C-alpha positions as CSV (number, residue, x, y, z in Angstrom):
1,M,12.7,19.3,-3.8
2,T,11.7,15.9,-2.4
3,T,10.0,12.9,-4.1
4,I,8.1,10.6,-2.0
5,Y,7.6,7.0,-3.6
6,L,4.4,5.5,-2.0
7,I,4.7,1.7,-2.6
8,R,2.0,-0.9,-1.9
9,H,3.3,-4.0,-0.4
10,A,3.9,-7.1,-2.4
11,Q,1.2,-9.8,-2.7
12,A,0.3,-11.2,0.6
13,S,-1.5,-14.6,1.4
14,F,-5.0,-13.9,0.7
15,G,-7.3,-16.7,2.3
16,Q,-4.4,-18.2,4.3
17,A,-4.1,-18.3,8.0
18,N,-1.5,-15.6,8.1
19,Y,-2.6,-13.0,5.5
20,D,0.3,-10.8,6.4
21,Q,3.0,-13.2,5.1
22,L,4.2,-12.6,1.5
23,S,3.3,-15.3,-1.0
24,T,5.9,-16.8,-3.3
25,T,4.7,-14.4,-6.1
26,G,4.9,-11.5,-3.5
27,Q,8.5,-12.4,-2.9
28,L,9.3,-12.3,-6.6
29,Q,7.5,-8.9,-6.9
30,A,9.5,-7.4,-4.2
31,K,12.7,-8.4,-5.8
32,V,11.8,-7.0,-9.3
33,L,10.7,-3.8,-7.5
34,G,14.2,-3.6,-6.0
35,H,15.8,-3.9,-9.4
36,Y,13.6,-1.3,-10.8
37,L,14.1,1.1,-7.9
38,G,17.9,0.7,-8.3
39,H,17.5,2.1,-12.0
40,I,15.2,5.0,-11.3
41,L,16.6,6.5,-8.0
42,K,19.7,8.6,-8.3
43,Q,20.8,8.5,-4.6
44,Q,20.3,6.4,-1.5
45,P,16.6,6.9,-0.4
46,Y,15.4,7.6,3.1
47,V,13.0,4.6,3.7
48,V,10.0,4.1,6.1
49,T,7.8,1.1,6.4
50,G,4.6,0.3,8.4
51,T,5.1,-2.4,11.2
52,M,3.1,-5.1,9.4
53,Q,5.1,-8.1,8.2
54,R,4.0,-7.6,4.6
55,H,5.5,-4.1,4.6
56,R,8.8,-5.0,6.2
57,D,9.4,-8.1,4.1
58,T,8.6,-6.2,0.9
59,A,11.1,-3.5,1.8
60,H,13.7,-6.0,3.0
61,L,13.6,-8.0,-0.3
62,A,13.4,-4.9,-2.5
63,L,16.5,-3.2,-0.7
64,Q,18.5,-6.4,-1.0
65,Q,18.5,-5.8,-4.8
66,C,19.7,-2.2,-4.8
67,F,20.3,-0.1,-1.7
68,T,21.8,-2.8,0.6
69,E,23.3,-0.2,3.2
70,T,20.1,1.8,3.6
71,S,18.7,1.8,7.1
72,V,14.8,1.4,7.4
73,Q,12.6,3.2,9.9
74,S,9.2,1.9,10.9
75,H,6.2,3.7,11.9
76,S,2.8,2.1,12.8
77,G,0.9,5.1,11.3
78,W,1.6,3.5,7.9
79,N,-0.3,0.4,8.8
80,E,-3.6,-0.6,7.1
81,F,-7.0,-0.5,8.6
82,D,-8.3,-3.5,10.3
83,H,-10.4,-5.1,7.5
84,T,-11.2,-8.1,9.6
85,E,-13.0,-5.9,12.2
86,I,-14.7,-3.7,9.6
87,L,-16.2,-7.0,7.9
88,K,-17.4,-8.3,11.3
89,Q,-18.9,-5.1,12.4
90,Y,-20.8,-4.6,9.1
91,A,-22.0,-8.2,9.1
92,A,-23.4,-7.9,12.6
93,A,-25.0,-4.5,12.0
94,C,-26.7,-5.7,8.8
95,G,-27.5,-9.1,9.9
96,Q,-25.2,-10.9,7.5
97,T,-23.0,-12.8,9.8
98,Q,-23.8,-16.2,8.0
99,Q,-23.1,-14.5,4.6
100,L,-19.8,-13.3,5.8
101,K,-18.7,-16.7,7.1
102,L,-19.8,-18.2,3.6
103,A,-18.0,-15.5,1.7
104,V,-14.8,-16.0,3.7
105,A,-14.9,-19.8,3.2
106,Q,-15.4,-19.4,-0.6
107,A,-13.0,-16.5,-1.0
108,Q,-10.5,-18.6,-2.9
109,T,-13.0,-19.9,-5.5
110,D,-15.6,-16.9,-5.5
111,K,-13.3,-13.8,-4.8
112,K,-16.0,-11.6,-6.5
113,Q,-18.7,-12.3,-3.9
114,F,-16.0,-11.6,-1.1
115,M,-15.1,-8.2,-2.7
116,Q,-18.7,-7.0,-2.9
117,L,-19.1,-7.7,0.7
118,F,-15.8,-6.1,1.5
119,K,-16.8,-2.9,-0.5
120,S,-20.1,-2.6,1.3
121,A,-18.4,-3.1,4.7
122,V,-15.6,-0.4,3.9
123,L,-18.1,2.2,2.6
124,H,-20.3,1.5,5.8
125,W,-17.1,2.1,7.9
126,M,-16.5,5.3,6.0
127,S,-20.0,6.7,6.5
128,A,-19.1,7.7,10.1
129,T,-22.6,6.7,11.2
130,N,-21.3,3.9,13.5
131,D,-17.9,5.3,14.7
132,L,-18.4,4.0,18.2
133,H,-18.6,0.4,17.1
134,Y,-15.2,0.4,15.6
135,T,-11.9,0.3,17.5
136,E,-10.5,2.7,14.8
137,S,-13.1,4.9,13.0
138,W,-12.7,6.1,9.5
139,S,-12.0,9.7,10.8
140,A,-9.3,8.2,13.3
141,F,-7.8,6.3,10.5
142,Q,-7.4,9.5,8.3
143,Q,-6.0,11.3,11.4
144,R,-3.5,8.5,12.0
145,V,-2.4,8.6,8.4
146,Q,-2.0,12.3,8.6
147,C,0.1,12.0,11.8
148,A,2.3,9.5,10.0
149,L,2.8,11.9,7.0
150,D,3.5,14.8,9.4
151,D,6.3,12.8,11.2
152,L,7.7,11.8,7.8
153,L,7.9,15.4,6.7
154,I,9.7,16.3,9.9
155,S,12.2,13.5,9.2
156,I,12.7,14.7,5.6
157,Q,13.5,18.2,6.9
158,Q,16.0,16.7,9.4
159,H,17.7,14.4,7.0
160,Q,17.5,16.7,3.9
161,A,16.0,13.7,2.2
162,K,15.5,14.1,-1.7
163,E,14.2,10.6,-2.4
164,V,11.9,9.0,0.0
165,I,10.3,5.5,0.0
166,V,7.3,4.5,2.1
167,F,6.2,0.9,2.0
168,S,2.6,0.7,3.2
169,S,-0.9,-0.6,2.1
170,G,-3.5,0.3,-0.3
171,G,-6.0,1.9,2.1
172,V,-3.3,4.2,3.5
173,I,-1.9,5.2,0.1
174,A,-5.4,5.8,-1.3
175,T,-6.3,8.0,1.5
176,L,-3.3,10.3,1.0
177,L,-3.8,10.5,-2.7
178,G,-7.4,11.1,-2.1
179,Q,-6.5,14.1,0.0
180,I,-4.4,15.5,-2.9
181,L,-7.0,14.9,-5.5
182,A,-9.9,16.0,-3.2
183,L,-11.8,12.5,-3.7
184,N,-14.8,11.6,-2.0
185,Q,-15.0,8.4,0.1
186,S,-16.5,6.2,-2.7
187,K,-13.6,7.4,-5.1
188,I,-11.0,6.7,-2.4
189,F,-12.3,3.2,-2.1
190,Q,-12.3,2.9,-5.9
191,L,-8.7,4.1,-6.0
192,N,-7.7,1.7,-3.3
193,S,-9.2,-1.3,-5.1
194,T,-7.1,-0.6,-8.2
195,L,-3.7,-0.3,-6.5
196,A,-1.6,-3.3,-7.7
197,N,0.8,-5.0,-5.4
198,V,4.2,-3.2,-5.5
199,S,2.6,-0.3,-7.4
200,I,4.4,3.1,-7.1
201,S,2.5,6.3,-6.6
202,S,4.9,9.3,-6.5
203,V,4.4,12.7,-5.0
204,H,6.7,15.8,-5.4
205,L,7.1,18.2,-2.7
206,P,8.6,21.6,-3.5
207,S,11.6,22.8,-1.3
208,H,9.9,25.9,-0.2
209,S,7.0,24.0,1.4
210,L,7.0,20.5,2.6
211,A,3.3,20.2,3.0
212,L,0.8,17.9,1.4
213,S,-1.3,20.9,0.3
214,N,1.5,22.0,-1.9
215,A,2.2,18.5,-3.3
216,N,2.2,17.7,-6.9
217,L,1.2,14.2,-8.0
218,L,3.6,12.6,-10.4
219,S,2.2,9.1,-10.8
220,V,-0.5,6.8,-9.5
221,N,-0.4,3.0,-9.5
222,E,2.6,2.8,-11.5
223,H,3.2,-0.9,-12.3
224,H,4.2,-1.1,-15.9
225,Y,7.6,-2.2,-14.9
226,L,6.1,-5.5,-13.9
227,K,4.6,-5.9,-17.4
228,A,7.8,-4.9,-19.2
229,A,10.5,-6.0,-16.7
230,N,12.1,-8.3,-19.4
231,C,12.2,-5.3,-21.8
232,F,14.2,-3.0,-19.4
233,S,17.9,-3.4,-18.9
234,L,17.3,-4.6,-15.4
235,A,19.7,-7.6,-15.8
236,L,17.2,-9.7,-13.8
237,P,18.4,-13.0,-12.5
238,P,16.9,-16.0,-14.3
239,E,14.5,-16.8,-11.3
240,L,13.0,-13.3,-11.8
241,N,12.3,-13.6,-15.5
242,T,8.7,-14.7,-15.3
243,A,5.6,-13.9,-17.3
244,A,4.1,-10.4,-16.6
245,N,0.7,-11.9,-16.1
246,T,1.9,-13.9,-13.2
247,L,3.4,-10.9,-11.4
248,L,0.4,-8.6,-11.7
249,T,-1.8,-9.1,-8.6
250,W,-4.0,-6.9,-6.4
251,V,-4.4,-8.6,-3.0
């Protein structure tokens, strides 16, 4: 049997010039994650990341705390969808270009307005009525994620991996979980929006059939370890002993 741990990246730099860079909080999250992984995993895992900076940096900081000798594979199929293009295409199609500019400018102080616009933009993208306007349509994104999973399953067989970690993004993870749970597009987006940074969703694959259709979902959006990090016997260094409410983020 194989367990795949799908981990959303640590907090990125929302509202900054380089969103892909981990924030200071994100760096702490990744380190606490690493201590937690060191306690729950029984053997050295097979590790894959997307090629985005936030994926690689989350993996690097986490593995520094536990499995320092683990090699890390990268695969662009685990990358997030292009939220910037999706927002711009939606704004252009609905005549809301100025509203988008205002929402982005005020994102730091009025995140609710930005998220409402973002939800509408993503659902518009998922509707598949304007696929030709996007560099990567919703259906193409789903296919890319499926190909990344197929490649991972081949690697699992080749390496006889029993514990696998994938560092990716919320949209990718929600899409895979949505397939297992047979969720519609709206529910997939809803799930995506609830996935906390460095949350863990785990999937069990039986030995007789390494296929998503036979997967058993063990956990979704597991982030209780952030709330209770100081209660676990994690032996966290002083700089990681911080209030739980400062570690829980969703961007």
